[in-house]
C-alpha positions as CSV (number, residue, x, y, z in Angstrom):
1,M,142.8,201.4,167.0
2,S,146.3,200.9,167.9
3,P,149.2,200.8,165.3
4,Q,149.8,197.2,166.2
5,S,146.1,196.4,165.6
6,H,146.0,198.2,162.3
7,F,149.2,196.4,161.1
8,G,147.6,193.1,162.2
9,R,144.5,193.7,160.2
10,R,146.6,194.7,157.1
11,A,148.7,191.6,157.5
12,F,145.6,189.4,157.8
13,F,144.0,190.7,154.6
14,A,147.3,190.7,152.7
15,A,147.8,187.1,153.7
16,G,144.2,186.4,152.5
17,A,144.8,188.0,149.2
18,A,148.0,186.1,148.7
19,A,146.3,182.8,149.5
20,S,143.5,183.7,146.9
21,V,146.0,184.5,144.3
22,S,148.0,181.3,145.0
23,G,144.7,179.3,144.9
24,A,143.9,180.8,141.5
25,L,147.3,180.2,140.2
26,R,147.1,176.5,141.3
27,L,143.7,176.3,139.7
28,Q,144.7,177.7,136.3
29,P,147.1,174.9,135.3
30,A,144.5,172.4,136.3
31,M,141.9,174.1,134.1
32,A,144.3,174.5,131.2
33,A,145.1,170.8,131.4
34,Y,141.5,169.8,131.0
35,P,140.7,167.0,130.2
36,E,143.1,164.8,131.9
37,R,140.9,161.7,131.8
38,P,138.0,160.4,129.8
39,V,134.9,162.5,129.5
40,T,131.5,160.8,129.8
41,L,128.5,161.9,127.7
42,L,125.5,160.6,129.7
43,V,122.5,160.0,127.4
44,C,119.2,159.9,129.4
45,F,117.6,157.4,126.8
46,P,118.3,153.9,125.9
47,P,120.6,153.0,122.9
48,G,119.4,153.4,119.4
49,G,117.1,156.5,119.7
50,A,117.8,159.8,118.1
51,T,119.5,161.2,121.2
52,D,121.8,158.4,121.5
53,V,122.6,158.4,117.8
54,L,123.6,162.0,117.8
55,A,125.7,161.6,120.9
56,R,127.5,158.7,119.3
57,L,128.1,160.8,116.1
58,L,129.6,163.6,118.4
59,G,131.7,161.2,120.5
60,P,134.6,160.4,118.1
61,P,135.4,163.9,116.8
62,L,135.0,165.3,120.3
63,S,137.4,162.7,121.5
64,E,139.8,163.7,118.8
65,A,139.5,167.3,119.7
66,L,140.0,167.0,123.4
67,G,142.7,164.3,123.1
68,R,141.0,162.0,125.5
69,P,138.4,159.3,125.2
70,V,134.7,160.3,125.1
71,V,132.6,157.6,126.6
72,I,128.8,157.3,125.9
73,E,126.8,156.1,128.8
74,N,123.1,155.4,128.6
75,R,121.0,156.0,131.8
76,A,117.4,155.7,130.8
77,G,114.2,155.8,132.8
78,A,111.2,158.0,133.9
79,G,111.2,159.8,130.7
80,G,114.7,161.0,130.9
81,N,114.4,162.2,134.5
82,I,116.8,159.6,135.9
83,G,119.7,160.6,133.6
84,M,119.1,164.3,133.9
85,G,118.9,164.1,137.7
86,A,122.1,162.2,137.8
87,V,124.0,164.9,135.8
88,A,122.4,167.6,137.9
89,R,124.1,166.1,141.0
90,A,127.3,165.1,139.3
91,Q,130.6,166.8,140.0
92,A,130.9,170.0,138.2
93,D,134.3,169.2,136.8
94,G,133.6,168.8,133.1
95,Y,133.8,165.0,133.1
96,T,130.2,164.2,133.2
97,L,128.1,165.9,130.6
98,L,124.4,165.6,129.7
99,V,123.1,164.8,126.2
100,T,119.3,165.2,126.3
101,S,116.3,166.1,124.1
102,S,113.3,168.3,124.4
103,V,112.2,166.4,127.5
104,F,114.7,168.7,129.3
105,V,112.2,171.6,128.9
106,V,109.0,169.6,129.0
107,N,109.3,167.4,132.0
108,P,109.3,170.1,134.6
109,S,105.7,170.9,133.6
110,L,104.7,167.4,132.8
111,Y,105.7,165.6,136.0
112,R,104.5,166.5,139.6
113,S,108.2,166.6,140.5
114,V,111.5,166.2,138.7
115,P,115.0,165.7,140.1
116,Y,116.4,168.9,138.4
117,D,115.7,172.5,137.6
118,P,116.4,173.3,133.8
119,I,117.7,176.7,134.6
120,R,119.3,176.4,138.0
121,D,121.1,173.0,137.7
122,F,122.7,173.1,134.3
123,Q,125.2,175.1,132.3
124,P,124.3,175.1,128.6
125,I,127.0,174.1,126.1
126,S,125.2,174.0,122.8
127,T,122.2,172.6,121.0
128,L,123.5,169.7,118.9
129,G,120.6,169.3,116.4
130,A,116.9,169.4,115.8
131,S,114.4,167.4,114.0
132,P,110.8,168.4,113.0
133,N,108.1,166.1,114.1
134,V,106.2,164.5,111.3
135,I,102.5,163.5,111.0
136,A,102.4,160.3,109.0
137,V,100.1,157.5,108.0
138,L,100.3,154.2,105.9
139,P,99.9,154.7,102.2
140,S,97.1,152.2,102.3
141,S,95.1,154.3,104.8
142,G,93.2,156.2,102.1
143,I,94.3,159.5,103.7
144,D,96.3,161.5,101.1
145,S,96.9,164.8,103.0
146,L,96.6,166.5,106.3
147,Q,93.6,168.3,105.1
148,D,92.0,164.9,104.3
149,L,92.8,163.6,107.9
150,I,91.3,166.7,109.4
151,A,88.2,166.4,107.4
152,Q,87.7,162.7,108.2
153,A,88.5,163.2,111.9
154,K,85.8,165.9,112.1
155,A,83.4,163.8,110.3
156,H,84.1,160.7,112.5
157,P,85.2,162.2,115.9
158,D,85.8,158.9,117.6
159,R,87.4,157.0,114.8
160,F,91.1,158.0,114.8
161,N,94.0,157.5,117.1
162,Y,97.7,158.5,116.8
163,A,100.8,156.9,118.1
164,S,103.7,158.8,119.8
165,P,107.0,157.7,121.5
166,G,105.5,158.4,124.9
167,I,103.5,160.9,127.1
168,G,105.0,164.3,127.1
169,T,107.4,163.8,124.2
170,T,107.5,166.5,121.7
171,P,105.8,164.3,119.1
172,H,103.0,163.8,121.7
173,L,102.8,167.4,122.2
174,A,103.0,168.1,118.5
175,G,99.9,165.9,118.1
176,E,98.0,167.7,120.9
177,L,98.9,171.0,119.4
178,L,97.5,169.9,116.0
179,K,94.3,168.9,117.9
180,L,94.0,172.0,119.6
181,R,94.7,174.2,116.5
182,T,92.4,172.3,114.2
183,S,89.6,171.3,116.7
184,I,89.9,167.6,115.9
185,G,89.6,164.6,118.1
186,M,92.2,161.8,118.0
187,Q,92.9,159.4,120.8
188,H,96.5,159.4,121.8
189,V,98.3,156.0,122.1
190,P,101.6,156.4,123.9
191,F,104.4,153.9,123.3
192,S,107.7,153.4,125.1
193,G,109.8,155.0,122.3
194,A,109.8,155.7,118.6
195,G,110.5,152.0,117.7
196,P,107.5,150.5,119.2
197,A,105.2,153.3,118.0
198,T,106.6,152.8,114.4
199,Q,105.9,149.1,114.6
200,A,102.3,149.8,115.8
201,L,101.7,151.9,112.6
202,L,103.3,149.3,110.4
203,A,101.1,146.7,111.9
204,G,98.0,148.8,111.4
205,A,97.3,148.9,115.1
206,V,97.0,152.8,115.0
207,H,95.9,155.1,112.3
208,V,98.5,157.9,112.5
209,I,101.9,158.5,114.0
210,S,103.5,161.7,115.3
211,A,107.3,161.1,115.5
212,A,110.5,163.1,115.1
213,Q,111.6,162.9,111.5
214,G,114.9,161.1,112.4
215,S,113.2,158.3,114.1
216,I,110.9,157.4,111.1
217,A,113.4,158.5,108.4
218,P,113.8,154.9,107.0
219,Q,110.1,154.4,106.6
220,L,109.6,157.9,105.0
221,K,112.5,157.2,102.6
222,S,111.3,153.8,101.6
223,G,107.7,154.9,101.2
224,A,106.4,152.6,104.0
225,F,105.0,155.8,105.6
226,R,103.3,158.8,103.9
227,A,104.3,162.1,105.5
228,L,101.2,164.4,105.8
229,A,102.9,167.4,107.4
230,Q,105.9,168.4,109.3
231,T,106.0,170.7,112.3
232,G,109.2,172.7,111.9
233,S,109.3,176.4,110.8
234,A,110.7,175.3,107.5
235,R,110.7,172.2,105.4
236,A,113.3,169.7,106.1
237,L,115.9,169.0,103.3
238,D,114.8,165.3,103.2
239,L,111.1,166.3,103.0
240,P,111.0,169.0,100.4
241,D,107.5,168.0,99.2
242,T,105.9,167.7,102.7
243,P,104.3,171.0,103.8
244,T,104.8,172.4,107.1
245,L,101.7,173.2,109.4
246,Q,102.5,176.9,108.6
247,D,102.3,176.1,104.9
248,L,98.8,174.6,105.4
249,G,97.7,177.7,107.3
250,I,97.8,176.2,110.8
251,R,99.4,178.9,112.9
252,D,101.2,178.7,116.3
253,A,101.8,175.0,116.0
254,N,105.4,174.8,115.2
255,S,107.4,172.2,117.2
256,E,110.6,170.4,116.9
257,T,112.6,167.8,118.8
258,F,115.9,169.3,119.8
259,L,119.0,167.5,121.2
260,A,121.5,169.4,123.3
261,L,124.6,169.3,125.5
262,F,124.7,170.5,129.1
263,A,127.3,170.5,131.9
264,P,126.3,170.5,135.7
265,A,125.8,174.0,137.0
266,G,129.0,175.4,138.6
267,T,131.3,174.0,135.9
268,A,134.2,176.5,135.4
269,S,133.6,178.8,132.5
270,V,137.0,178.0,131.1
271,I,135.9,174.4,130.8
272,V,132.5,175.3,129.4
273,D,134.1,177.6,126.8
274,K,136.5,175.0,125.7
275,L,133.8,172.3,125.3
276,A,131.6,174.9,123.6
277,A,134.3,175.9,121.1
278,E,135.2,172.3,120.1
279,V,131.5,171.1,119.8
280,V,130.5,174.3,117.7
281,S,133.5,173.7,115.5
282,I,132.6,170.0,115.0
283,L,128.9,170.9,114.3
284,K,129.9,173.3,111.6
285,R,131.9,170.7,109.7
286,P,130.3,169.6,106.4
287,D,130.9,165.9,107.3
288,T,129.1,166.2,110.7
289,Q,126.3,168.2,109.0
290,E,125.8,165.4,106.5
291,R,125.9,162.6,109.2
292,Y,123.3,164.4,111.2
293,R,121.2,165.0,108.1
294,Q,121.4,161.2,107.4
295,A,120.2,160.7,110.9
296,G,117.2,163.0,110.3
297,A,118.4,166.1,112.1
298,L,119.7,169.5,111.3
299,A,123.1,170.3,113.1
300,I,122.7,173.4,115.2
301,A,125.9,175.1,116.4
302,D,124.4,177.8,118.6
303,G,126.8,177.6,121.6
304,P,125.9,178.4,125.2
305,E,123.9,181.6,124.6
306,G,121.8,180.1,121.9
307,L,120.9,177.1,124.0
308,K,120.2,179.2,127.0
309,A,117.8,181.3,125.0
310,R,116.0,178.2,123.7
311,V,115.6,176.8,127.3
312,A,114.3,180.1,128.4
313,R,111.8,180.2,125.5
314,E,110.6,176.6,125.5
315,V,110.0,176.0,129.2
316,P,107.1,178.4,129.5
317,M,105.8,177.5,125.9
318,W,105.4,173.8,126.7
319,R,104.0,174.6,130.1
320,E,101.2,176.4,128.4
321,V,100.6,173.6,126.0
322,I,100.5,170.9,128.7
323,R,98.1,172.9,130.8
324,E,95.8,173.4,127.8
325,A,95.8,169.9,126.7
326,R,95.6,168.7,130.4
327,I,98.5,166.3,130.0
328,A,99.8,164.8,133.2
329,V,102.2,162.0,134.3
330,E,102.1,160.6,137.7
């Protein structure tokens, strides 16, 4: 190689390195200035549900922390797939974030195809909260305990049905887990959300409801519903007298509905770290924890690594349950 050629190659690589450094220096102020405009929390369910409620509780303190407006946008449909797919395809700049529920880890096994990959297409920011699922009946049902329900369901295999907020929701899966673990038969009656399922039980159109605690908290508090069991690993603070399935000797049936915050994959780590730090700080505040408790959820400030571990654990767990229960959505 001639001296001139050698010099030319060195000059080329030096120029490339200088360009990279220059690009990084230009990028750093932009990242440091984040956010420069409103941030959207896209909720993949209609207004009024547990996911929407927790997003709206997070919005004001996050807006204050970031110094920019935080806008809640509801984009519902297809069991949450429309909203989740939209964020998976969104610009990875930290201005469009996803607030979703356990459907995030359930839907890839439930639907023949979904417009996102839960591992590849998203960057976890933090779990926001979790709510156990609750098995409940009307006080007038004559069913006093879960053991009573199990005994009656075994004695009359075709008699009982149960409502859930929809096919593939964690309350539905909790009901199927209960059936699998106790060998009882109950017909599943899916509704388009917790509200219609709640109304169906109040009207006596179904015998039992399986729902997230937060979605039926008013009925549990007023005594309109009798809680037979809860499906979390520990008793919820608002249901200290309601046993868990584990308390009742029903093993490997724990489930809960979690709510979480994600950014599109490829979002710069400095933005994810900033968002995670602010969100975790907010979730640790006593006032936030109390508001979440009143909404029927336990605030969980586990950050990116905690949420990443949850997704990695629950995707295969729910895949197995869906296969065993032969649940499918076209």
